[in-house]
GULOSE-135168 format. One record per atom (N, C-alpha, C, O): residue in three letters; x, y, z. Coordinates in steps of 0.1 Angstrom, whole numbers, padded with zeros to 4 digits, always signed. Layout:
BEGIN
ALAXYZ
...
//
This chain:
BEGIN
MET+0103+0144-0312
MET+0106+0130-0312
MET+0097+0123-0302
MET+0095+0128-0291
ARG+0093+0111-0306
ARG+0085+0102-0297
ARG+0094+0091-0291
ARG+0101+0085-0298
ILE+0092+0090-0278
ILE+0100+0079-0271
ILE+0090+0068-0267
ILE+0079+0071-0263
HIS+0094+0056-0268
HIS+0086+0044-0265
HIS+0093+0035-0255
HIS+0105+0033-0255
ILE+0085+0032-0245
ILE+0090+0022-0234
ILE+0079+0012-0232
ILE+0067+0015-0235
ASP+0082+0001-0226
ASP+0071-0009-0223
ASP+0076-0018-0212
ASP+0088-0019-0209
VAL+0067-0026-0207
VAL+0070-0036-0197
VAL+0059-0046-0197
VAL+0047-0043-0200
GLU+0062-0058-0193
GLU+0053-0069-0191
GLU+0051-0071-0176
GLU+0060-0074-0169
VAL+0038-0070-0171
VAL+0035-0071-0157
VAL+0028-0084-0155
VAL+0018-0087-0162
ARG+0033-0093-0146
ARG+0026-0105-0143
ARG+0014-0103-0133
ARG+0015-0106-0121
ALA+0004-0098-0139
ALA-0009-0095-0131
ALA-0020-0093-0141
ALA-0018-0090-0153
THR-0032-0094-0136
THR-0044-0092-0145
THR-0044-0077-0149
THR-0039-0068-0143
LYS-0051-0075-0161
LYS-0052-0062-0166
LYS-0060-0053-0156
LYS-0057-0041-0155
ASP-0070-0058-0149
ASP-0077-0050-0140
ASP-0068-0045-0128
ASP-0069-0034-0124
LYS-0060-0054-0123
LYS-0051-0051-0112
LYS-0041-0040-0117
LYS-0038-0031-0110
VAL-0035-0042-0129
VAL-0026-0033-0135
VAL-0032-0019-0137
VAL-0027-0009-0133
TRP-0044-0019-0143
TRP-0051-0006-0145
TRP-0054+0001-0132
TRP-0051+0013-0131
GLN-0059-0006-0122
GLN-0062+0000-0109
GLN-0049+0006-0103
GLN-0050+0018-0098
ALA-0038-0001-0103
ALA-0026+0004-0097
ALA-0020+0016-0105
ALA-0014+0025-0099
TYR-0022+0017-0118
TYR-0017+0028-0126
TYR-0026+0040-0125
TYR-0021+0051-0126
THR-0039+0039-0121
THR-0048+0050-0121
THR-0053+0054-0108
THR-0060+0064-0107
SER-0048+0048-0097
SER-0052+0051-0084
SER-0042+0060-0077
SER-0030+0056-0076
ALA-0046+0072-0072
ALA-0037+0081-0065
ALA-0030+0074-0053
ALA-0018+0076-0050
GLU-0038+0065-0046
GLU-0032+0058-0035
GLU-0021+0049-0039
GLU-0012+0047-0031
ASP-0022+0043-0051
ASP-0011+0034-0055
ASP+0000+0042-0061
ASP+0012+0038-0059
ILE-0003+0053-0069
ILE+0008+0060-0076
ILE+0019+0065-0067
ILE+0031+0064-0070
VAL+0015+0069-0054
VAL+0026+0074-0045
VAL+0035+0063-0041
VAL+0046+0065-0035
ASN+0032+0050-0044
ASN+0040+0039-0040
ASN+0050+0034-0051
ASN+0059+0027-0048
TRP+0048+0039-0063
TRP+0057+0034-0074
TRP+0062+0045-0083
TRP+0071+0042-0091
ASN+0057+0057-0082
ASN+0061+0067-0092
ASN+0074+0075-0088
ASN+0074+0086-0083
PHE+0085+0068-0090
PHE+0098+0074-0088
PHE+0108+0065-0096
PHE+0106+0054-0099
ALA+0119+0072-0100
ALA+0129+0065-0109
ALA+0140+0059-0101
ALA+0147+0049-0106
SER+0143+0063-0088
SER+0153+0057-0080
SER+0149+0058-0066
SER+0140+0065-0062
ASP+0155+0050-0057
ASP+0151+0049-0043
ASP+0154+0061-0035
ASP+0149+0063-0024
ASP+0161+0071-0040
ASP+0164+0083-0033
ASP+0153+0094-0037
ASP+0155+0105-0032
TRP+0143+0090-0044
TRP+0132+0099-0048
TRP+0119+0093-0043
TRP+0119+0080-0041
HIS+0109+0101-0042
HIS+0095+0095-0039
HIS+0085+0105-0044
HIS+0088+0117-0046
THR+0073+0100-0045
THR+0061+0109-0048
THR+0054+0111-0036
THR+0049+0102-0029
THR+0053+0124-0032
THR+0046+0128-0019
THR+0031+0129-0020
THR+0024+0127-0011
THR+0026+0133-0032
THR+0012+0135-0034
THR+0008+0131-0048
THR+0016+0132-0057
ALA-0004+0126-0050
ALA-0009+0124-0063
ALA-0024+0126-0063
ALA-0031+0124-0053
ALA-0029+0131-0075
ALA-0043+0133-0077
ALA-0047+0129-0091
ALA-0040+0131-0100
VAL-0058+0122-0092
VAL-0063+0116-0105
VAL-0078+0119-0106
VAL-0086+0116-0098
ASP-0081+0126-0118
ASP-0095+0128-0122
ASP-0096+0121-0136
ASP-0096+0128-0146
LEU-0097+0108-0136
LEU-0096+0100-0148
LEU-0108+0101-0157
LEU-0117+0092-0156
ARG-0109+0111-0165
ARG-0119+0113-0175
ARG-0114+0123-0185
ARG-0105+0131-0182
VAL-0119+0123-0197
VAL-0115+0133-0207
VAL-0117+0147-0201
VAL-0129+0150-0197
GLY-0107+0155-0201
GLY-0108+0169-0196
GLY-0104+0169-0181
GLY-0102+0180-0175
GLY-0103+0157-0174
GLY-0099+0157-0160
GLY-0084+0159-0159
GLY-0076+0157-0169
ARG-0080+0163-0148
ARG-0066+0167-0145
ARG-0059+0156-0136
ARG-0066+0149-0129
PHE-0046+0155-0138
PHE-0038+0146-0129
PHE-0026+0155-0124
PHE-0022+0164-0131
ALA-0021+0151-0112
ALA-0009+0158-0107
ALA-0002+0149-0097
ALA-0009+0142-0090
SER+0011+0150-0097
SER+0019+0144-0087
SER+0031+0152-0084
SER+0035+0160-0092
ARG+0036+0151-0072
ARG+0047+0158-0067
ARG+0058+0148-0064
ARG+0057+0140-0056
MET+0069+0150-0072
MET+0081+0141-0070
MET+0092+0149-0063
MET+0094+0161-0066
GLU+0098+0143-0053
GLU+0108+0150-0045
GLU+0120+0141-0042
GLU+0118+0129-0040
ALA+0132+0146-0041
ALA+0143+0139-0036
ALA+0141+0137-0021
ALA+0136+0146-0014
LYS+0144+0125-0016
LYS+0141+0122-0002
LYS+0149+0131+0008
LYS+0145+0133+0019
ASP+0160+0136+0003
ASP+0168+0145+0011
ASP+0163+0159+0011
ASP+0169+0168+0017
GLY+0153+0162+0003
GLY+0147+0175+0003
GLY+0154+0185-0006
GLY+0151+0197-0006
SER+0164+0180-0014
SER+0173+0190-0021
SER+0166+0195-0034
SER+0169+0206-0039
MET+0156+0188-0039
MET+0149+0192-0051
MET+0136+0185-0053
MET+0134+0174-0046
GLY+0127+0190-0062
GLY+0115+0183-0065
GLY+0108+0190-0076
GLY+0112+0201-0080
PHE+0098+0184-0081
PHE+0090+0190-0092
PHE+0076+0184-0093
PHE+0073+0174-0088
ASP+0067+0192-0099
ASP+0054+0188-0101
ASP+0052+0182-0115
ASP+0058+0187-0125
PHE+0045+0171-0117
PHE+0042+0165-0130
PHE+0026+0166-0131
PHE+0019+0159-0123
GLU+0021+0173-0141
GLU+0007+0174-0142
GLU+0002+0176-0156
GLU+0010+0180-0165
GLY-0010+0173-0158
GLY-0016+0174-0172
GLY-0031+0172-0172
GLY-0037+0171-0162
VAL-0036+0170-0184
VAL-0050+0168-0187
VAL-0052+0156-0195
VAL-0045+0154-0206
TYR-0061+0148-0191
TYR-0065+0136-0199
TYR-0072+0140-0212
TYR-0082+0148-0211
THR-0068+0135-0223
THR-0074+0138-0236
THR-0082+0126-0242
THR-0091+0128-0250
ASN-0079+0114-0237
ASN-0087+0102-0241
ASN-0085+0092-0231
ASN-0074+0089-0226
VAL-0096+0086-0227
VAL-0096+0075-0217
VAL-0106+0064-0222
VAL-0118+0066-0223
ILE-0100+0052-0224
ILE-0108+0040-0226
ILE-0105+0031-0215
ILE-0094+0025-0214
VAL-0114+0029-0206
VAL-0112+0022-0193
VAL-0106+0008-0196
VAL-0112+0000-0203
GLY-0095+0005-0189
GLY-0088-0007-0190
GLY-0080-0009-0203
GLY-0073-0019-0204
GLU-0080+0001-0212
GLU-0073-0001-0224
GLU-0063+0010-0228
GLU-0051+0007-0231
LEU-0067+0023-0226
LEU-0059+0034-0231
LEU-0061+0046-0223
LEU-0072+0050-0218
ILE-0049+0053-0221
ILE-0050+0067-0215
ILE-0041+0075-0223
ILE-0030+0072-0227
GLU-0046+0087-0227
GLU-0038+0097-0235
GLU-0039+0110-0227
GLU-0050+0113-0222
TYR-0028+0117-0226
TYR-0029+0130-0219
TYR-0019+0140-0225
TYR-0009+0136-0232
GLU-0021+0153-0222
GLU-0013+0164-0225
GLU-0006+0169-0212
GLU-0013+0170-0202
PHE+0007+0171-0213
PHE+0014+0177-0202
PHE+0025+0186-0207
PHE+0034+0183-0214
GLY+0023+0199-0203
GLY+0033+0209-0206
GLY+0035+0210-0221
GLY+0047+0212-0226
GLY+0025+0210-0229
GLY+0026+0211-0244
GLY+0030+0198-0251
GLY+0032+0199-0263
ARG+0032+0187-0244
ARG+0036+0175-0249
ARG+0025+0165-0247
ARG+0015+0167-0240
MET+0025+0154-0255
MET+0015+0143-0254
MET+0021+0130-0250
MET+0033+0127-0252
ALA+0013+0122-0243
ALA+0017+0108-0240
ALA+0005+0099-0241
ALA-0006+0103-0240
SER+0008+0086-0243
SER-0002+0076-0243
SER+0003+0063-0236
SER+0014+0060-0236
ILE-0007+0057-0229
ILE-0004+0044-0222
ILE-0014+0034-0227
ILE-0026+0036-0226
GLU-0009+0023-0232
GLU-0018+0012-0237
GLU-0016+0000-0228
GLU-0005-0003-0224
PHE-0027-0006-0224
PHE-0028-0018-0216
PHE-0033-0030-0224
PHE-0045-0029-0229
ALA-0026-0041-0226
ALA-0030-0052-0234
ALA-0028-0065-0226
ALA-0017-0067-0221
GLU-0039-0073-0225
GLU-0038-0086-0218
GLU-0029-0095-0227
GLU-0030-0096-0239
THR-0020-0103-0220
THR-0012-0112-0226
THR-0013-0126-0219
THR-0021-0127-0209
ILE-0007-0136-0224
ILE-0007-0149-0218
ILE-0002-0149-0204
ILE-0008-0156-0195
SER+0008-0141-0201
SER+0015-0141-0188
SER+0011-0129-0179
SER+0016-0128-0168
GLY+0002-0121-0184
GLY-0002-0109-0176
GLY-0007-0098-0185
GLY-0017-0099-0192
THR+0000-0086-0183
THR-0005-0074-0190
THR+0007-0066-0195
THR+0017-0064-0188
HIS+0007-0063-0208
HIS+0017-0055-0215
HIS+0013-0040-0213
HIS+0002-0036-0217
VAL+0022-0032-0208
VAL+0020-0018-0207
VAL+0030-0011-0216
VAL+0042-0012-0215
ALA+0025-0003-0226
ALA+0033+0004-0235
ALA+0030+0019-0234
ALA+0019+0023-0235
ILE+0041+0027-0232
ILE+0040+0041-0231
ILE+0048+0048-0242
ILE+0059+0044-0246
ALA+0042+0058-0248
ALA+0048+0066-0258
ALA+0046+0080-0254
ALA+0035+0084-0250
PHE+0057+0088-0255
PHE+0056+0102-0250
PHE+0065+0111-0259
PHE+0075+0106-0264
ASP+0061+0124-0260
ASP+0070+0133-0267
ASP+0081+0137-0258
ASP+0080+0141-0247
ALA+0093+0137-0264
ALA+0105+0141-0257
ALA+0105+0156-0255
ALA+0099+0163-0263
GLU+0112+0160-0245
GLU+0114+0175-0243
GLU+0128+0178-0247
GLU+0137+0169-0250
ASP+0132+0191-0248
ASP+0144+0195-0254
ASP+0155+0198-0243
ASP+0167+0200-0247
GLU+0152+0197-0231
GLU+0161+0201-0220
GLU+0171+0190-0217
GLU+0183+0193-0214
HIS+0167+0177-0217
HIS+0175+0166-0214
HIS+0177+0157-0225
HIS+0169+0156-0234
PRO+0188+0149-0226
PRO+0191+0140-0237
PRO+0180+0129-0237
PRO+0174+0125-0227
VAL+0177+0125-0249
VAL+0166+0115-0252
VAL+0169+0102-0243
VAL+0159+0097-0237
GLU+0181+0098-0243
GLU+0184+0085-0236
GLU+0181+0087-0221
GLU+0176+0077-0215
LEU+0184+0098-0215
LEU+0181+0101-0201
LEU+0166+0101-0199
LEU+0162+0095-0189
GLN+0159+0107-0207
GLN+0144+0107-0206
GLN+0139+0093-0207
GLN+0131+0089-0199
LYS+0143+0085-0217
LYS+0139+0072-0219
LYS+0142+0063-0206
LYS+0134+0056-0201
ASN+0154+0064-0202
ASN+0159+0056-0190
ASN+0151+0060-0178
ASN+0147+0051-0170
GLY+0148+0073-0176
GLY+0141+0077-0164
GLY+0126+0072-0164
GLY+0122+0066-0154
TRP+0120+0074-0175
TRP+0106+0069-0176
TRP+0105+0053-0175
TRP+0096+0048-0169
GLN+0115+0046-0181
GLN+0116+0032-0180
GLN+0118+0027-0166
GLN+0112+0018-0161
ALA+0127+0035-0158
ALA+0129+0031-0144
ALA+0116+0032-0136
ALA+0113+0024-0128
ILE+0108+0043-0139
ILE+0095+0044-0132
ILE+0086+0033-0136
ILE+0079+0027-0127
LEU+0086+0029-0148
LEU+0077+0018-0153
LEU+0082+0005-0147
LEU+0073-0003-0143
ASN+0094+0003-0145
ASN+0100-0009-0139
ASN+0095-0009-0124
ASN+0092-0020-0119
ASN+0096+0002-0117
ASN+0091+0003-0103
ASN+0076-0001-0103
ASN+0072-0007-0093
PHE+0069+0004-0112
PHE+0054+0001-0113
PHE+0053-0014-0114
PHE+0045-0020-0106
LYS+0060-0021-0123
LYS+0059-0035-0125
LYS+0062-0042-0111
LYS+0055-0051-0107
ASN+0073-0038-0105
ASN+0077-0045-0092
ASN+0066-0043-0082
ASN+0063-0052-0074
TYR+0061-0031-0081
TYR+0050-0027-0071
TYR+0038-0036-0073
TYR+0033-0043-0064
VAL+0033-0037-0086
VAL+0021-0045-0088
VAL+0024-0060-0086
VAL+0015-0067-0080
GLU+0035-0065-0090
GLU+0038-0079-0089
GLU+0040-0083-0074
GLU+0039-0095-0071
ASN+0044-0074-0066
ASN+0047-0077-0052
ASN+0036-0073-0042
ASN+0038-0074-0030
GLN+0025-0068-0047
GLN+0013-0065-0038
GLN+0007-0078-0033
GLN+0007-0088-0040
HIS+0002-0077-0021
HIS-0004-0089-0015
HIS-0019-0088-0015
HIS-0026-0097-0011
//
């Protein structure tokens, strides 16, 4: 099953792209709730390049690695990647009010679809807030 989420970011496509693909920025927005954070991120943004991030509960009770390989990159427009035998894509489209970011990803079997969708959407909402509130 494919899950779709999206958000409208009030910022230029260049700014949105930079914040989404920069390891320095990723650690500032890549979490679903305030009691989690991303401690490290690495990005090799090219076909065949790898990405990795470490998400942890701030209380140290749990954490996990999220990593994969880029399968398609069109700078400023599209990122596709494989992670753990699943696929995801992120599309960036300029709009009148900013940039539309649309993500589609293959669901996993361990957690309910709604939980997966809500978690990924929460991270994307944090991304939106981060980009829109940068100075």
